[in-house]
Backbone as CSV, one residue per row, in Angstrom:
resi,resn,N_x,N_y,N_z,CA_x,CA_y,CA_z,C_x,C_y,C_z
1,MET,17.917,-7.484,1.944,16.974,-9.241,1.670,15.503,-9.428,2.767
2,LEU,15.893,-8.351,4.497,15.082,-8.649,5.418,14.121,-7.697,4.937
3,VAL,14.134,-6.094,4.043,13.142,-5.496,3.219,12.571,-6.194,2.271
4,ALA,12.748,-6.830,2.153,12.071,-8.006,0.830,10.667,-9.213,1.006
5,ALA,11.847,-9.564,2.316,11.589,-10.997,3.627,9.946,-10.054,3.817
6,LEU,9.888,-8.741,4.482,9.334,-8.091,4.974,8.169,-7.024,4.062
7,GLY,8.489,-7.678,2.786,7.516,-6.742,1.494,6.807,-8.206,0.916
8,PHE,7.342,-9.454,1.402,6.502,-10.137,0.646,5.596,-10.527,1.370
9,ALA,6.428,-10.579,3.478,4.839,-11.421,3.649,3.070,-10.178,4.525
10,ILE,3.514,-8.889,4.167,2.899,-7.608,4.151,2.519,-7.950,3.077
11,MET,2.760,-8.201,1.418,2.036,-8.775,0.059,1.168,-9.986,0.802
12,GLY,1.497,-10.696,1.327,0.922,-12.097,1.788,-0.477,-11.538,2.615
13,THR,-0.261,-11.225,3.724,-1.113,-10.758,4.274,-2.300,-9.797,3.679
14,LEU,-1.988,-8.021,2.407,-2.808,-7.652,1.795,-3.563,-9.244,1.031
15,VAL,-3.123,-10.053,0.266,-3.791,-10.723,-0.650,-4.391,-11.570,0.415
16,LYS,-4.678,-11.834,1.531,-5.462,-12.931,2.226,-6.555,-11.625,2.417
17,ILE,-6.787,-10.444,2.508,-7.252,-9.803,2.443,-8.286,-9.162,2.036
18,GLY,-7.576,-8.948,0.885,-7.956,-8.853,-0.743,-9.158,-9.566,-0.804
19,ALA,-7.847,-11.187,-0.900,-9.305,-12.299,-0.670,-10.430,-12.769,-0.817
20,GLN,-11.103,-11.630,0.437,-12.883,-11.629,0.943,-13.159,-11.417,-0.073
21,LYS,-12.926,-10.077,-1.168,-13.863,-9.694,-2.383,-13.384,-9.936,-3.348
22,PHE,-12.099,-10.261,-4.228,-11.542,-10.002,-5.136,-10.892,-11.253,-5.651
23,SER,-11.067,-12.175,-7.009,-10.443,-13.180,-7.005,-9.020,-13.547,-7.503
24,SER,-8.637,-14.285,-7.222,-7.328,-14.816,-7.459,-6.354,-13.575,-8.731
25,ALA,-7.522,-14.212,-10.002,-6.555,-13.245,-11.018,-6.898,-12.092,-11.059
26,GLU,-7.911,-11.457,-10.379,-7.830,-10.405,-9.835,-6.578,-9.254,-9.178
27,LEU,-6.328,-10.026,-8.368,-5.275,-9.494,-7.675,-4.269,-9.295,-7.773
28,VAL,-3.886,-10.572,-8.932,-2.802,-10.741,-9.810,-2.815,-9.481,-11.116
29,PHE,-3.900,-8.763,-11.080,-3.967,-8.046,-12.464,-3.412,-6.437,-11.710
30,TYR,-3.524,-6.384,-9.994,-3.992,-5.417,-9.868,-2.590,-5.046,-9.033
31,ARG,-1.779,-6.261,-8.949,-0.770,-6.154,-8.452,0.584,-6.060,-9.570
32,SER,0.437,-6.484,-10.559,1.436,-6.500,-11.687,0.199,-4.918,-12.817
33,LEU,-0.556,-4.793,-11.865,-0.652,-3.253,-13.068,0.544,-2.137,-12.246
34,PHE,0.099,-2.448,-11.037,1.115,-1.036,-9.893,3.118,-1.759,-10.181
35,GLY,3.579,-2.762,-10.577,3.927,-2.621,-11.138,4.330,-2.590,-12.314
36,LEU,4.331,-2.836,-13.799,3.916,-2.164,-14.321,4.265,-1.279,-15.346
37,VAL,3.420,0.278,-14.062,3.116,1.445,-14.429,4.729,2.540,-13.734
38,PHE,5.148,1.573,-12.815,6.058,1.706,-12.002,7.778,1.997,-13.054
39,ILE,8.086,0.338,-13.382,8.574,-0.117,-14.487,8.671,0.625,-15.099
40,TRP,7.272,0.939,-17.040,7.722,1.450,-17.273,7.525,3.387,-17.417
41,ALA,8.111,3.980,-16.448,7.824,5.476,-16.211,9.498,5.469,-15.915
42,PHE,10.063,4.306,-15.098,11.532,3.650,-15.203,12.041,4.294,-16.330
43,CYS,12.034,3.282,-17.233,11.557,3.258,-18.351,11.939,4.406,-19.574
44,PHE,10.783,5.005,-19.127,10.357,6.244,-20.074,11.194,7.515,-19.767
45,ARG,11.532,7.311,-18.426,12.661,8.831,-17.501,14.154,8.303,-18.232
46,HIS,14.333,7.602,-17.806,16.452,7.202,-18.245,16.162,7.005,-19.891
47,LYS,14.711,6.656,-20.467,14.591,6.556,-21.784,16.213,4.872,-21.870
48,ARG,15.239,3.644,-21.252,16.030,2.423,-21.377,15.113,1.594,-22.851
49,PRO,15.558,1.307,-23.785,14.766,0.174,-24.438,13.676,-0.345,-24.089
50,LEU,12.580,-1.467,-24.229,12.037,-2.348,-24.337,11.779,-3.296,-25.202
51,SER,12.514,-2.912,-26.854,12.909,-3.738,-27.099,13.861,-5.102,-27.075
52,SER,13.157,-6.223,-27.387,15.001,-7.499,-27.437,14.560,-7.888,-28.490
53,PRO,15.855,-9.356,-28.603,15.908,-9.831,-29.371,15.768,-11.453,-29.381
54,MET,15.356,-10.960,-27.169,15.133,-12.631,-26.549,13.252,-12.676,-26.125
55,LEU,12.744,-11.991,-27.214,10.648,-11.765,-27.129,10.076,-13.085,-26.545
56,GLY,11.130,-13.983,-27.181,10.553,-14.963,-26.918,10.367,-15.924,-25.922
57,LYS,11.913,-15.520,-25.346,12.452,-16.154,-23.795,11.290,-15.582,-22.995
58,HIS,11.363,-14.147,-23.338,10.994,-13.494,-21.921,9.329,-13.392,-22.054
59,ILE,8.867,-14.142,-22.824,7.185,-14.182,-23.084,6.695,-15.876,-22.270
60,SER,8.335,-16.640,-22.403,7.762,-18.020,-21.923,8.019,-17.763,-20.056
61,ARG,9.300,-16.798,-19.876,9.558,-16.156,-18.302,8.235,-16.672,-18.020
62,SER,7.264,-15.046,-18.843,6.172,-14.173,-17.720,4.542,-14.823,-17.816
63,LEU,3.998,-16.269,-18.924,3.410,-17.411,-18.594,4.205,-17.913,-17.800
64,VAL,5.335,-18.153,-17.542,5.251,-19.302,-16.488,5.229,-17.863,-15.178
65,GLY,5.460,-17.224,-15.555,5.627,-16.682,-13.517,4.461,-16.043,-13.697
66,PHE,3.394,-15.936,-13.947,1.933,-15.006,-14.033,0.793,-16.966,-13.549
67,VAL,1.646,-17.326,-13.984,0.278,-18.776,-13.993,0.892,-19.038,-11.720
68,ALA,2.675,-18.704,-12.083,2.860,-19.238,-10.468,2.503,-18.462,-9.721
69,LEU,2.159,-17.319,-9.918,1.885,-15.909,-9.098,0.015,-16.336,-8.718
70,ILE,-0.837,-16.754,-9.903,-2.270,-17.100,-10.022,-2.205,-18.622,-9.109
71,LEU,-2.155,-19.190,-9.431,-1.807,-19.931,-8.554,-1.041,-20.312,-6.763
72,PHE,0.111,-19.154,-6.804,-0.270,-18.786,-4.925,-0.886,-17.863,-4.668
73,PHE,-1.363,-17.057,-5.546,-2.294,-16.012,-4.960,-3.707,-17.098,-4.427
74,TYR,-3.733,-17.965,-4.923,-4.935,-18.788,-5.460,-4.982,-19.174,-3.179
75,ALA,-3.430,-20.045,-3.431,-3.024,-21.449,-2.373,-3.174,-20.765,-0.879
76,ILE,-2.672,-18.350,-0.948,-2.715,-17.724,0.516,-4.130,-17.370,0.455
77,ALA,-5.183,-18.036,-0.019,-6.578,-16.861,0.058,-7.835,-18.340,1.110
78,LYS,-7.003,-19.779,0.370,-7.571,-20.429,0.931,-6.465,-21.597,1.823
79,LEU,-5.408,-21.592,2.542,-4.845,-21.494,3.191,-4.341,-20.402,4.756
80,PRO,-3.997,-21.456,5.574,-2.976,-20.454,6.925,-2.068,-20.037,5.680
81,LEU,-1.884,-18.565,6.365,-0.405,-17.851,5.091,0.986,-18.486,5.641
82,ALA,1.643,-18.734,6.588,2.551,-19.891,6.138,3.136,-20.830,5.681
83,THR,1.867,-21.694,5.645,1.576,-22.979,5.156,1.597,-22.555,3.777
84,ALA,1.293,-21.453,3.218,0.918,-20.926,1.485,2.098,-20.630,1.480
85,ILE,2.906,-20.465,1.659,4.494,-19.029,1.615,5.331,-19.819,1.749
86,THR,5.031,-21.165,1.954,6.583,-22.489,2.892,6.473,-23.110,1.264
87,LEU,5.132,-23.592,0.951,4.295,-24.305,-0.587,5.419,-23.178,-0.984
88,ASN,5.338,-22.622,-1.430,5.995,-21.708,-2.590,7.217,-21.481,-2.266
89,TYR,7.994,-21.904,-1.246,9.369,-21.401,-0.860,10.634,-22.443,-1.069
90,THR,9.534,-23.327,-1.780,10.194,-24.926,-2.169,11.206,-24.649,-3.352
91,SER,11.045,-23.569,-3.610,11.401,-23.258,-5.609,12.500,-23.804,-5.356
92,PRO,13.143,-23.154,-4.738,15.096,-23.558,-5.076,15.129,-25.136,-5.227
93,LEU,14.476,-25.408,-4.972,14.481,-27.571,-4.450,14.218,-27.179,-6.336
94,PHE,12.924,-26.946,-6.953,13.292,-27.162,-8.505,13.539,-26.265,-9.069
95,VAL,13.957,-25.134,-8.525,15.712,-24.503,-8.953,16.890,-25.674,-9.639
96,ALA,16.924,-26.166,-8.420,18.208,-26.845,-8.288,18.085,-28.401,-9.130
97,LEU,17.213,-29.150,-9.336,16.484,-29.873,-9.916,16.274,-29.433,-11.474
98,LEU,15.700,-28.490,-11.744,15.599,-28.245,-13.103,16.958,-27.682,-13.783
99,SER,17.308,-27.190,-12.929,18.951,-26.582,-13.353,19.929,-28.029,-14.202
100,THR,19.060,-28.711,-12.863,20.205,-29.943,-13.990,19.561,-30.722,-14.678
101,LEU,18.890,-31.170,-15.084,17.788,-31.527,-16.600,17.995,-30.758,-17.951
102,LEU,17.487,-29.104,-17.512,17.302,-28.173,-18.767,18.586,-27.955,-18.525
103,LEU,20.387,-27.213,-17.899,21.223,-25.952,-17.660,22.133,-27.549,-17.981
104,LYS,21.499,-28.528,-17.736,22.419,-29.975,-17.795,23.873,-29.720,-16.519
105,GLU,23.730,-28.879,-15.851,24.574,-28.262,-14.616,24.882,-29.923,-14.307
106,LYS,26.021,-30.012,-13.392,26.512,-31.008,-12.663,25.504,-31.865,-11.291
107,VAL,25.603,-32.842,-11.135,24.810,-32.967,-9.904,25.526,-33.279,-8.592
108,LYS,25.003,-32.397,-7.560,26.145,-33.173,-6.441,25.522,-33.984,-5.417
109,LYS,25.476,-35.034,-4.769,25.506,-35.333,-4.066,24.343,-35.031,-2.236
110,THR,24.717,-33.146,-2.623,24.817,-32.419,-1.400,22.855,-32.370,-1.892
111,LEU,22.515,-32.224,-3.738,21.130,-31.758,-4.077,20.516,-33.113,-3.526
112,LEU,20.735,-34.007,-3.989,20.124,-35.369,-3.893,19.885,-35.379,-2.438
113,LEU,20.468,-34.868,-1.293,19.756,-34.686,0.223,19.475,-33.946,0.122
114,ALA,19.155,-32.734,-0.133,18.318,-31.270,-0.288,16.962,-32.108,-0.544
115,LEU,16.704,-32.678,-1.652,15.413,-32.829,-2.587,14.937,-34.180,-1.470
116,VAL,15.184,-35.031,-0.645,15.065,-35.729,-0.210,14.592,-35.175,1.061
117,ILE,15.397,-34.302,2.089,14.779,-33.331,3.243,14.150,-32.755,2.568
118,GLY,14.043,-32.454,1.587,12.257,-31.156,1.090,11.568,-31.372,1.098
119,PHE,10.703,-32.490,0.087,9.317,-33.082,-0.119,9.423,-33.618,1.051
120,ALA,10.206,-34.221,2.489,10.365,-34.912,3.253,9.012,-34.167,4.384
121,GLY,9.291,-32.642,3.798,9.335,-31.660,4.773,7.938,-31.502,4.328
122,VAL,7.765,-31.780,2.698,6.153,-30.816,2.100,5.065,-32.258,2.422
123,ILE,5.912,-33.252,2.768,4.445,-34.235,2.622,4.218,-33.909,4.140
124,LEU,4.892,-33.204,5.364,4.971,-33.895,6.510,4.070,-32.761,6.205
125,LEU,4.341,-31.624,6.035,3.275,-30.369,5.797,2.085,-29.758,5.862
126,LEU,1.830,-31.223,4.646,0.105,-31.070,3.981,-0.009,-31.824,4.976
127,LYS,0.276,-33.272,5.842,-0.677,-33.957,6.344,-0.867,-33.819,7.352
128,PRO,-0.646,-32.753,8.084,-0.710,-32.676,9.663,-1.753,-31.004,9.615
129,THR,-1.632,-30.097,8.125,-2.614,-28.705,8.239,-3.352,-28.401,7.331
130,LEU,-3.275,-29.365,6.289,-4.708,-29.855,5.374,-5.485,-30.851,5.765
131,ASN,-6.812,-30.219,5.069,-7.917,-31.864,5.796,-7.947,-31.561,4.236
132,ASN,-9.097,-32.622,3.545,-9.351,-33.000,2.572,-9.391,-31.330,1.542
133,ASP,-10.800,-31.448,2.283,-10.695,-30.181,0.734,-10.454,-29.655,0.686
134,ASN,-9.164,-29.004,0.992,-7.411,-27.899,1.296,-6.893,-28.746,0.624
135,TRP,-6.789,-29.803,0.116,-5.399,-30.781,-0.940,-5.298,-29.737,-2.105
136,VAL,-6.942,-29.638,-2.924,-6.187,-29.110,-3.904,-5.334,-27.373,-3.971
137,ALA,-5.716,-26.835,-2.010,-4.663,-25.779,-1.706,-3.505,-26.050,-2.233
138,GLY,-2.958,-26.628,-1.467,-1.845,-27.501,-1.333,-0.975,-27.542,-2.643
139,LEU,-1.894,-28.664,-3.512,-1.397,-29.109,-4.158,-0.689,-27.648,-5.184
140,MET,-1.545,-26.732,-5.189,-1.916,-25.354,-5.993,-0.569,-25.046,-5.537
141,GLY,-0.192,-24.637,-4.521,0.803,-24.164,-3.940,2.001,-24.401,-3.663
142,LEU,2.304,-25.930,-3.677,2.943,-26.564,-4.004,3.714,-26.459,-5.521
143,LEU,2.637,-26.251,-7.297,2.802,-26.444,-8.389,3.555,-24.579,-8.037
144,SER,2.881,-23.763,-7.778,3.825,-22.141,-7.101,4.589,-22.378,-7.525
145,GLY,5.315,-23.577,-6.481,7.242,-23.155,-6.446,7.280,-23.629,-7.140
146,PHE,6.660,-24.808,-7.871,7.495,-25.684,-9.301,8.017,-24.055,-10.126
147,GLY,6.553,-24.131,-10.431,6.387,-22.281,-11.528,7.726,-21.371,-11.884
148,ALA,7.908,-21.163,-10.019,8.209,-20.361,-9.284,10.022,-20.580,-9.941
149,GLY,10.420,-21.814,-9.937,11.805,-22.576,-9.928,11.960,-21.805,-11.156
150,LEU,11.045,-22.572,-12.207,10.917,-23.028,-13.487,11.119,-21.091,-14.316
151,ALA,9.934,-20.146,-13.832,10.582,-18.902,-13.767,12.015,-18.398,-13.804
152,TYR,12.691,-18.635,-12.600,13.649,-18.597,-12.475,14.576,-18.974,-13.396
153,ILE,14.304,-20.108,-13.735,15.561,-20.606,-14.856,15.460,-19.548,-15.976
154,TYR,14.485,-19.434,-16.888,14.492,-18.322,-17.794,14.636,-17.271,-17.162
155,VAL,14.916,-17.228,-16.247,15.526,-15.184,-15.679,17.355,-16.202,-16.033
156,LYS,17.302,-16.580,-15.212,18.663,-17.390,-15.024,19.264,-17.458,-16.806
157,GLN,18.271,-17.826,-17.992,19.463,-18.024,-18.933,18.960,-16.427,-19.799
158,LEU,18.230,-15.361,-19.527,18.173,-13.832,-20.086,19.393,-13.693,-19.863
159,GLY,19.725,-13.737,-18.444,20.209,-13.131,-18.240,21.981,-13.433,-18.278
160,GLN,22.335,-14.576,-19.197,23.228,-14.996,-19.297,23.028,-14.535,-20.670
161,ALA,21.883,-14.115,-21.299,21.942,-13.524,-22.626,22.078,-12.085,-22.663
162,ASN,22.412,-11.491,-21.261,22.793,-10.223,-21.253,21.238,-9.107,-20.910
163,GLU,20.675,-9.521,-21.054,19.127,-9.093,-20.791,19.006,-7.954,-19.352
164,PRO,18.776,-7.074,-19.357,18.538,-6.441,-17.756,17.678,-6.477,-17.367
165,ASP,17.579,-6.983,-16.087,16.659,-7.365,-15.358,15.153,-6.327,-15.679
166,TRP,15.715,-4.922,-15.507,14.521,-4.055,-16.041,13.750,-4.408,-17.213
167,ARG,13.663,-4.754,-18.127,13.136,-5.993,-18.679,12.922,-6.420,-19.265
168,THR,13.448,-7.611,-18.228,12.683,-8.482,-18.201,11.361,-8.186,-16.825
169,VAL,11.624,-7.849,-16.029,10.335,-7.362,-15.142,9.716,-6.765,-15.545
170,PHE,9.562,-5.916,-17.168,8.895,-4.708,-17.650,7.970,-6.194,-18.557
171,TYR,8.148,-7.247,-19.059,7.861,-7.940,-19.714,6.971,-8.943,-19.270
172,PHE,7.503,-8.803,-17.648,6.644,-10.323,-17.497,4.952,-9.565,-16.055
173,THR,5.608,-7.904,-15.693,4.179,-7.286,-15.170,3.707,-6.766,-16.498
174,LEU,4.529,-6.630,-17.496,3.193,-6.047,-18.654,2.293,-7.636,-19.379
175,ILE,2.490,-8.746,-19.060,1.716,-9.758,-19.681,1.201,-10.099,-18.656
176,SER,1.605,-10.196,-17.076,0.104,-10.495,-16.131,-0.900,-9.501,-15.919
177,THR,0.016,-8.295,-16.488,-1.260,-7.401,-16.558,-2.735,-7.669,-17.616
178,MET,-1.762,-7.855,-18.537,-2.947,-8.825,-19.580,-3.509,-9.426,-18.931
179,CYS,-2.731,-10.610,-19.287,-3.278,-12.181,-19.238,-5.064,-12.241,-18.089
180,ALA,-4.129,-11.663,-16.626,-4.836,-11.425,-15.684,-6.707,-10.549,-16.228
181,GLY,-5.897,-9.774,-17.124,-7.566,-8.531,-17.341,-8.025,-9.709,-18.035
182,CYS,-7.811,-10.497,-18.579,-8.537,-11.210,-20.176,-9.477,-12.244,-18.950
183,TRP,-8.438,-12.779,-18.036,-8.741,-13.869,-17.312,-10.482,-12.787,-17.032
184,MET,-10.484,-11.667,-16.399,-11.303,-11.098,-15.582,-12.372,-10.629,-16.629
185,LEU,-12.661,-10.880,-17.609,-13.633,-10.605,-18.481,-14.610,-11.629,-18.280
186,PHE,-14.338,-12.640,-18.372,-14.383,-13.462,-19.083,-15.230,-14.778,-17.573
187,ASP,-14.902,-13.888,-16.488,-14.520,-14.919,-15.327,-15.449,-13.563,-14.458
188,GLN,-15.123,-12.769,-13.513,-15.838,-12.060,-13.149,-14.937,-10.882,-12.106
189,PHE,-15.666,-10.100,-12.185,-14.750,-8.571,-11.769,-15.875,-7.729,-11.238
190,ASN,-15.099,-7.775,-9.471,-16.229,-7.096,-8.832,-16.021,-5.541,-8.669
191,ALA,-16.821,-4.502,-8.915,-16.769,-3.528,-8.563,-15.562,-2.896,-7.238
192,LEU,-14.525,-2.020,-7.786,-13.807,-1.177,-6.876,-15.101,-0.211,-6.047
193,SER,-13.874,-0.065,-4.490,-15.330,0.877,-3.546,-13.453,1.922,-3.694
194,TRP,-13.738,2.896,-2.480,-12.493,3.309,-1.604,-12.097,2.855,-0.722
195,GLN,-13.279,1.802,0.150,-12.662,1.240,0.764,-11.465,-0.069,0.537
196,ASP,-11.428,-0.113,-0.879,-10.865,-1.144,-1.676,-9.014,-1.053,-1.863
197,LEU,-9.046,1.196,-2.097,-7.853,1.619,-2.307,-6.932,0.576,-1.626
198,PRO,-7.157,0.855,-0.382,-5.661,0.515,0.503,-4.996,-0.459,0.558
199,VAL,-5.970,-0.996,0.222,-5.747,-3.180,-0.322,-4.587,-3.235,-1.087
200,LEU,-5.620,-2.677,-2.042,-5.083,-2.436,-2.917,-3.223,-2.022,-3.974
201,LEU,-3.202,-0.744,-3.391,-2.466,-0.378,-3.551,-1.732,-0.301,-2.927
202,GLY,-1.348,-1.122,-1.198,-0.073,-1.652,0.124,-0.069,-3.040,-1.465
203,LEU,-0.516,-3.709,-1.445,-0.202,-5.060,-2.527,0.389,-4.768,-3.397
204,GLY,0.106,-3.859,-4.575,1.207,-3.191,-5.704,1.956,-2.821,-4.953
205,LEU,2.288,-1.549,-4.096,3.358,-1.067,-3.619,4.798,-1.908,-2.987
206,THR,3.665,-2.938,-1.827,5.099,-4.099,-0.830,5.464,-5.524,-2.247
207,ALA,4.273,-5.046,-2.805,5.118,-5.852,-4.634,6.460,-5.870,-4.605
208,THR,6.223,-4.883,-5.309,7.282,-3.457,-6.101,8.268,-2.969,-5.352
209,ILE,8.536,-2.371,-3.703,9.501,-2.702,-2.974,10.086,-3.658,-2.700
210,ALA,9.526,-4.749,-2.277,10.700,-6.791,-1.605,11.113,-6.530,-3.264
211,GLN,10.315,-6.368,-4.645,10.847,-7.373,-5.926,12.109,-5.900,-5.698
212,LEU,12.411,-4.860,-5.878,13.635,-4.137,-6.168,14.502,-4.810,-4.537
213,ALA,13.301,-4.522,-3.389,14.804,-4.378,-2.346,15.611,-6.403,-2.540
214,LEU,14.572,-7.170,-2.802,15.446,-8.541,-3.335,16.424,-8.089,-5.189
215,THR,16.123,-7.526,-5.861,17.052,-7.240,-6.782,18.255,-6.820,-6.304
216,ARG,18.434,-6.051,-5.319,19.961,-5.195,-4.828,20.296,-6.160,-4.367
217,ALA,19.539,-6.857,-3.507,20.456,-8.360,-2.078,20.787,-9.008,-2.900
218,TYR,20.492,-9.088,-4.371,21.289,-10.613,-5.163,22.325,-9.839,-5.548
219,ARG,22.191,-9.164,-6.150,23.241,-8.011,-7.215,24.096,-7.966,-6.360
220,THR,23.959,-7.239,-4.927,25.092,-6.574,-4.591,25.363,-7.564,-2.892
221,GLY,25.334,-8.698,-3.108,25.251,-9.728,-0.962,25.429,-10.501,-1.837
222,HIS,26.053,-11.641,-0.675,26.531,-12.860,-1.467,25.001,-13.799,-1.296
223,VAL,24.993,-14.636,-2.321,23.901,-15.082,-2.934,23.292,-16.598,-1.605
224,LEU,24.204,-17.539,-1.688,23.794,-17.764,-0.445,23.028,-16.919,1.592
225,VAL,24.341,-16.166,1.754,23.288,-15.549,2.577,22.038,-14.417,2.210
226,VAL,21.870,-14.191,1.358,20.371,-13.003,0.804,19.394,-14.552,0.306
227,ALA,20.253,-15.625,0.261,19.087,-16.836,-0.777,18.237,-17.506,0.968
228,SER,19.358,-16.852,1.828,19.494,-18.546,2.997,18.095,-17.110,4.252
229,LEU,18.623,-15.440,4.548,17.675,-14.737,4.268,15.727,-14.454,4.226
230,ALA,16.558,-15.288,3.100,14.867,-14.829,2.115,13.638,-15.585,3.213
231,TYR,14.513,-16.985,3.806,13.738,-17.674,4.322,12.769,-16.827,5.552
232,THR,13.515,-16.092,6.155,12.306,-15.051,7.178,10.464,-14.433,7.298
233,THR,11.006,-14.405,5.290,9.800,-14.426,4.619,7.865,-15.284,5.975
234,ILE,8.851,-16.428,5.674,8.329,-17.504,5.926,7.808,-17.222,7.591
235,LEU,8.840,-17.105,8.613,8.654,-16.271,9.884,7.554,-15.121,10.568
236,ILE,8.318,-14.199,9.473,7.280,-12.856,9.617,5.228,-13.298,9.553
237,ALA,5.486,-14.263,8.231,4.127,-14.678,8.132,3.190,-15.507,8.853
238,SER,4.663,-16.341,9.780,3.294,-16.987,10.600,3.038,-16.056,11.665
239,LEU,4.196,-15.348,12.366,3.808,-13.958,13.081,2.260,-12.976,12.542
240,LEU,2.207,-12.803,11.263,1.450,-12.454,11.029,-0.058,-12.767,10.596
241,GLY,0.469,-14.456,10.597,-0.887,-15.250,10.498,-1.220,-15.048,12.184
242,ILE,-0.779,-15.473,13.286,-0.602,-15.633,13.994,-1.918,-13.914,14.913
243,LEU,-1.082,-13.050,14.683,-1.647,-12.050,14.329,-3.221,-11.727,14.393
244,LEU,-3.263,-11.897,13.115,-4.438,-11.244,12.425,-5.738,-11.916,12.008
245,TRP,-4.405,-12.727,12.751,-6.107,-14.921,12.179,-6.257,-16.251,13.294
246,HIS,-5.228,-15.766,13.994,-5.148,-16.843,14.897,-4.967,-17.954,15.036
247,GLU,-4.238,-18.029,13.709,-3.727,-18.924,12.628,-2.312,-20.124,13.485
248,HIS,-2.859,-20.966,14.130,-1.577,-22.175,14.873,-1.400,-22.947,14.457
249,LEU,-0.410,-23.315,13.772,0.755,-23.909,13.227,0.645,-25.173,14.480
250,SER,0.343,-26.541,14.174,1.014,-27.788,15.081,2.004,-27.920,15.011
251,LEU,2.758,-28.838,16.097,4.339,-29.208,16.206,4.919,-29.340,14.926
252,ASP,4.491,-30.442,14.431,4.638,-31.259,13.451,4.668,-30.370,11.878
253,ALA,4.223,-29.369,11.962,4.235,-28.387,10.965,4.625,-27.668,10.928
254,TRP,5.289,-27.287,12.124,6.606,-26.396,12.205,7.944,-26.636,11.610
255,LEU,8.171,-28.362,12.238,9.090,-29.532,12.225,9.127,-29.607,10.569
256,ALA,8.319,-29.192,9.776,8.121,-29.387,8.513,8.548,-28.035,7.672
257,ILE,8.124,-27.142,7.991,9.162,-26.410,7.322,10.340,-26.024,7.845
258,ALA,11.238,-26.296,9.318,12.291,-26.452,9.364,12.881,-27.372,8.189
259,LEU,12.553,-28.103,8.415,12.890,-29.079,6.772,12.712,-28.326,5.453
260,ILE,11.952,-28.328,5.199,12.295,-27.450,3.832,13.002,-26.231,3.612
261,ILE,13.390,-25.019,4.755,13.916,-24.364,4.802,14.952,-24.993,4.692
262,LEU,15.852,-25.681,5.758,17.114,-26.621,5.374,16.893,-27.135,4.264
263,SER,16.703,-27.732,3.443,16.300,-28.464,2.630,16.610,-27.786,0.835
264,GLY,16.080,-25.901,1.624,16.366,-24.858,0.100,17.778,-24.222,0.645
265,ILE,18.562,-24.058,1.482,19.815,-23.819,1.536,20.465,-24.715,1.456
266,ILE,20.926,-26.452,2.056,21.159,-27.185,1.050,21.383,-26.704,-0.431
267,SER,20.401,-26.970,-0.646,20.136,-26.721,-2.371,20.795,-25.834,-3.238
268,LEU,21.003,-24.345,-2.295,21.267,-23.131,-2.625,23.016,-23.497,-2.360
269,ARG,23.418,-24.235,-1.015,24.750,-24.226,-1.419,25.329,-25.170,-2.110
270,SER,24.785,-25.996,-2.704,24.995,-27.249,-3.737,25.181,-26.455,-4.691
271,LYS,24.127,-25.828,-5.470,24.317,-24.581,-7.187,25.213,-23.597,-6.765
272,THR,25.695,-23.010,-5.220,26.440,-22.642,-5.504,28.155,-22.414,-5.259
């Protein structure tokens, strides 16, 4: 999980660097294309079947994940790195809430406490760190957390239907690549240069490694411990933001981040 946290933090850093030239759709395209090539090669080498009786659910999960990824990359481009990643990491709160609403799981009092603490943290985080021009980016970051939470619900349902992880990842990267590619056709396309390749290849590589490490961590480790360690992404991203862009958050912002992390851990404990 620590490897995944480092990978996702570096991915966010490369997104912020790449956003100086490329749009969010272009960055999602290159990130997804790398993952698609990798997972297709894996399936081809090991002769894993890609056809699925749950194709509709795969498409729904992939579309939700694609939108969440676009919103997340947009937030990274516009906000301090730690702020954008923290807003995206509200996803455990939405997972807990959506599990109750969509999967009809029983509500616990600790979950309600987590929701109150978490959204208090969100309000506190948005207030000191965002000016009027950045409220849209802040809202996009929060919506990316909601989208990630909804995508996880779909992943959970696919898992209950015995769909393998690699097939879920394949359809997600395939649809994300296709959707981002179509978006680029009607929006903008910036020509690649040799200088861009290290950033774009690094983006795809770190995202893929982080996703593999994340999958292994959840498969072999204790869910609560693994999910709690995921929040080290925020700390690593904060350090990278300070080193590369001199992004210094206020004391209120750090308190807000701590509240969101605490609420995420409480919500995970209530669902474990």
